[in-house]
C-alpha positions in Angstrom: 40.0 93.5 138.1 43.5 93.3 137.7 44.8 91.1 134.6 48.0 89.4 134.6 49.3 91.4 131.7 49.1 94.7 134.1 50.1 93.2 137.2 53.6 94.7 138.7 56.8 92.3 139.0 58.2 93.1 142.4 61.6 95.0 141.5 64.4 92.6 142.5 68.0 94.2 142.9 69.8 94.8 139.5 73.1 92.7 139.2 76.1 95.0 138.2 78.4 92.1 138.3 76.5 89.9 135.9 75.7 92.8 133.3 79.6 93.0 133.6 80.2 89.8 133.0 77.7 89.4 129.9 77.7 92.9 128.4 78.7 91.4 124.6 81.9 93.3 124.7 85.1 94.0 126.2 84.9 96.0 129.8 88.2 96.7 131.7 88.5 98.9 134.6 92.1 100.5 134.1 93.9 102.4 137.0 94.9 105.8 136.2 98.4 104.4 135.9 97.2 101.5 132.9 97.5 98.9 135.3 94.1 96.5 134.4 92.2 96.2 137.4 89.3 94.2 136.6 88.2 92.5 133.2 85.3 90.9 132.0 85.1 87.3 129.8 84.4 89.0 126.5 87.8 91.6 127.1 90.0 88.5 128.2 88.9 86.5 125.1 89.7 89.5 122.8 93.1 89.7 124.3 93.6 85.6 124.2 94.5 85.3 127.5 92.4 84.5 131.0 91.3 87.2 133.1 93.3 86.2 135.8 96.7 86.6 133.8 95.5 89.9 132.6 94.6 91.4 135.5 97.5 93.4 137.8 99.6 94.1 134.3 99.5 97.2 132.2 97.5 98.2 129.3 100.3 99.2 127.5 102.0 95.3 127.7 99.4 94.4 125.3 99.0 97.3 123.2 100.8 97.4 119.9 104.1 99.7 120.4 103.5 102.0 117.4 99.9 103.0 119.5 101.5 103.0 122.8 101.9 107.1 122.7 98.1 107.5 121.3 97.1 105.0 124.0 98.7 107.3 126.8 96.9 110.7 125.7 93.7 109.2 125.3 94.0 107.7 129.1 95.9 111.4 129.7 93.1 113.3 128.4 90.1 111.5 130.2 91.5 111.4 133.6 93.0 115.5 133.4 89.1 115.8 132.8 90.4 117.6 129.2 87.8 115.3 127.4 84.6 113.3 128.9 85.0 110.4 126.5 88.3 109.6 124.7 87.5 107.3 121.5 90.3 105.8 119.4 91.2 102.9 117.0 94.2 100.9 118.2 95.9 97.5 118.0 96.8 95.0 120.7 99.1 91.9 120.5 97.6 88.5 121.3 100.4 86.1 123.2 100.5 84.3 119.6 101.6 87.5 118.1 98.5 88.2 116.2 97.8 91.8 115.8 94.0 92.6 116.9 92.2 95.9 116.4 90.0 97.6 118.7 87.5 100.7 118.7 87.9 101.9 122.3 85.8 104.2 124.4 87.7 105.3 127.8 85.8 107.4 130.5 86.1 107.9 133.8 85.0 105.5 136.1 83.0 107.5 139.3 84.1 106.2 142.8 81.6 106.4 145.7 84.0 106.4 148.1 86.0 109.9 146.7 87.7 111.0 144.0 87.9 108.6 141.0 91.3 106.6 140.5 89.9 104.6 137.5 88.5 104.5 133.9 86.3 102.1 132.0 87.4 101.0 128.6 84.9 99.9 126.1 86.6 97.7 123.4 84.8 96.6 120.5 86.7 94.0 117.9 86.9 95.5 114.7 89.8 93.2 113.4 87.8 91.9 110.3 86.5 95.4 109.5 90.2 96.7 109.5 91.6 93.5 107.7 88.8 94.4 104.7 89.7 98.1 104.6 93.4 97.0 104.3 92.6 94.9 101.2 90.4 97.5 99.7 93.7 99.8 100.1 95.8 97.0 98.5 93.4 96.3 95.6 92.9 100.4 95.2 96.8 100.5 95.1 96.9 97.9 92.6 94.5 99.4 90.0 96.2 102.8 90.4 99.7 101.2 89.1 97.9 99.4 86.6 96.0 102.9 85.8 99.4 104.7 85.7 101.1 101.8 83.7 98.7 101.8 81.0 98.9 106.0 81.0 102.2 105.7 80.8 102.5 103.1 77.6 100.0 105.0 75.8 102.3 108.2 76.5 105.2 106.4 75.3 103.7 104.6 72.4 102.7 108.3 71.3 106.6 109.2 70.9 107.0 106.3 68.8 104.8 107.8 66.3 105.8 111.7 66.7 109.4 110.6 66.1 110.0 112.6 69.5 113.0 112.0 71.5 113.4 109.0 73.4 112.2 109.4 77.0 110.3 112.9 76.7 107.2 111.5 78.3 109.2 110.2 81.4 111.4 112.8 81.7 108.6 115.8 81.2 106.7 113.4 84.2 109.7 113.5 86.6 110.0 117.7 85.9 106.4 117.8 86.8 106.6 115.9 89.8 109.5 117.5 91.1 108.2 121.1 90.2 104.6 120.4 91.8 106.5 119.5 94.8 108.6 122.3 95.0 105.2 124.6 94.7 103.9 122.4 97.6 101.0 120.3 95.7 98.9 117.9 97.9 100.3 114.0 97.1 96.5 113.8 95.4 97.3 116.7 93.1 100.6 115.5 92.1 98.9 112.0 90.8 96.9 114.4 88.7 99.4 116.3 87.6 101.4 112.9 86.6 98.6 111.5 84.8 98.1 114.7 82.7 101.4 114.6 81.8 101.6 111.0 80.5 98.6 111.5 77.7 99.5 115.4 77.2 99.8 114.9 73.3 97.3 112.1 73.1 95.4 114.3 70.9 98.2 113.8 68.0 96.7 110.7 67.5 94.4 112.5 65.4 96.8 114.8 63.3 97.9 113.0 60.0 101.4 111.9 59.2 101.7 114.5 56.6 101.8 117.4 59.0 103.0 115.1 62.3 105.9 114.3 61.0 106.5 117.0 58.1 110.8 117.8 58.6 110.0 121.5 57.7 108.3 124.2 59.0 104.0 123.8 59.1 102.1 126.3 56.6 99.1 128.1 58.2 96.4 125.6 57.6 98.7 122.8 59.0 99.7 124.7 62.1 96.0 125.0 62.5 95.7 121.4 62.2 98.5 120.7 64.6 96.8 122.9 67.1 93.7 120.6 67.3 95.9 118.5 69.2 94.8 119.6 72.6 91.1 119.5 72.1 91.3 116.4 70.8 93.6 114.9 73.3 91.0 116.4 75.7 88.0 114.9 74.2 89.5 111.1 73.7 91.0 111.3 77.4 88.1 112.5 78.8 86.2 108.8 77.8 88.5 107.6 80.7 86.5 107.1 83.4 89.0 107.3 86.3 91.0 110.1 84.7 90.6 113.1 86.8 89.4 116.8 85.7 92.5 118.3 86.4 94.3 115.6 84.8 92.4 116.1 81.5 93.0 120.4 82.1 96.8 119.5 81.5 95.8 118.0 78.3 93.8 120.8 77.1 95.4 123.5 78.1 99.4 123.1 78.5 99.5 125.5 75.3 97.7 127.9 76.8 100.3 131.4 77.4 100.1 133.3 80.7 99.8 136.5 77.9 97.1 135.0 76.6 98.3 134.3 73.2 98.2 130.3 73.2 95.6 127.9 72.3 93.2 126.2 72.2 90.9 128.6 74.5 93.4 132.1 74.5 93.1 131.6 78.2 95.3 134.3 80.3 97.1 134.4 83.8 95.3 132.6 86.5 92.4 131.5 84.4 94.8 128.4 82.7 94.5 125.7 85.1 97.5 125.7 87.7 98.4 122.1 86.6 98.8 123.1 83.0 100.8 125.8 83.9 103.6 124.0 85.8 103.4 121.2 82.9 103.8 123.9 80.3 107.3 124.9 81.6 108.5 121.4 82.1 107.4 120.8 78.5 108.6 123.6 76.9 112.5 122.8 78.7 112.6 119.5 77.5 111.6 120.2 74.0 114.6 123.2 74.1 117.1 120.7 75.6 116.5 117.8 73.4 117.4 117.2 69.6 114.6 117.2 67.1 114.1 116.5 63.6 114.3 120.3 62.9 116.7 121.8 65.8 119.7 120.6 67.7 119.4 120.4 71.7 120.0 123.5 73.4 122.4 123.9 76.2 120.5 123.6 79.9 122.1 127.3 80.5 120.5 128.8 76.8 117.3 126.7 78.1 116.8 128.4 81.8 117.8 131.7 79.9 114.7 131.0 77.5 112.2 129.9 80.4 113.5 133.1 82.3 112.9 135.5 79.7 109.1 134.3 79.2 108.4 134.6 82.5 104.9 136.5 82.8 104.7 136.2 78.9 104.3 132.5 77.7 104.9 131.4 81.9 103.3 132.2 84.9 106.3 133.9 87.1 105.5 132.2 90.1 106.3 128.4 88.5 109.0 129.6 86.6 110.8 130.9 89.8 110.1 127.4 91.5 111.5 126.0 88.2 114.7 127.9 88.3 115.5 126.6 91.5 115.5 122.9 90.8 118.6 124.0 89.1 120.3 125.7 92.0 123.6 123.8 93.1 
């Protein structure tokens, strides 16, 4: 006995037009020259225009000007057969001027009667997703600016206690950025260098005033105490959750020497973190060219001569070479 559950239903002709009109996403047929041949109701609603107003005009007319080149390239890659499907995120402009975002998938539309002459584009509205991403990016930039401002403020506060020449922290940061750029550092790495530079002497907070502010030469025990500021600064800065490891390396290792006679770890050559090697040159140059309680400022030429003399001894030779180019006319 045949039940209702297993009684086959007679097959009805599939209505592709009905599927086109109720797909739930935008569907466009676009001729090879960019003309919109057909568009479904969901696609028309996305653009904010009636379907008959869109049919016959170029898809480039509603594309954001900054995305036209990418749109043409995607169409050409599909038309030429270079790729079976092109996927791109792009912007369109509604008649009211509102910018909307889509994730579009474009593929060749076969033609039963001969060679294909159009592509089909499936467009999904991702405007809200893009706006959320932009809000997050703006928040991230704001938080980053807050962090940088806080680090710089702390670095400048350290200058006041150490009686260093006003502006030392800003100058060594600027020198470091210029030198890092000359060495081809990625922007993210430059930011890490900047953060390390702003807090390079954080550990001097742990040095007693009698040692830190002593006007004359330090004795052996005082010098040993002064040297602890690199490790102490690294330890304090390690408690800042967002401070990257590379920035911490600047704080700990900017007194290491290329020849292995520096402190605190007596690292040698390329065992010294690159950002610390870069910062060390900038820090020494600024110290040489600034008035301090125990010395007068050196001239620029004298300081550069000393930096060059320490090439391969105190400093990384390649970093020195790049630093000297900053002063070429």
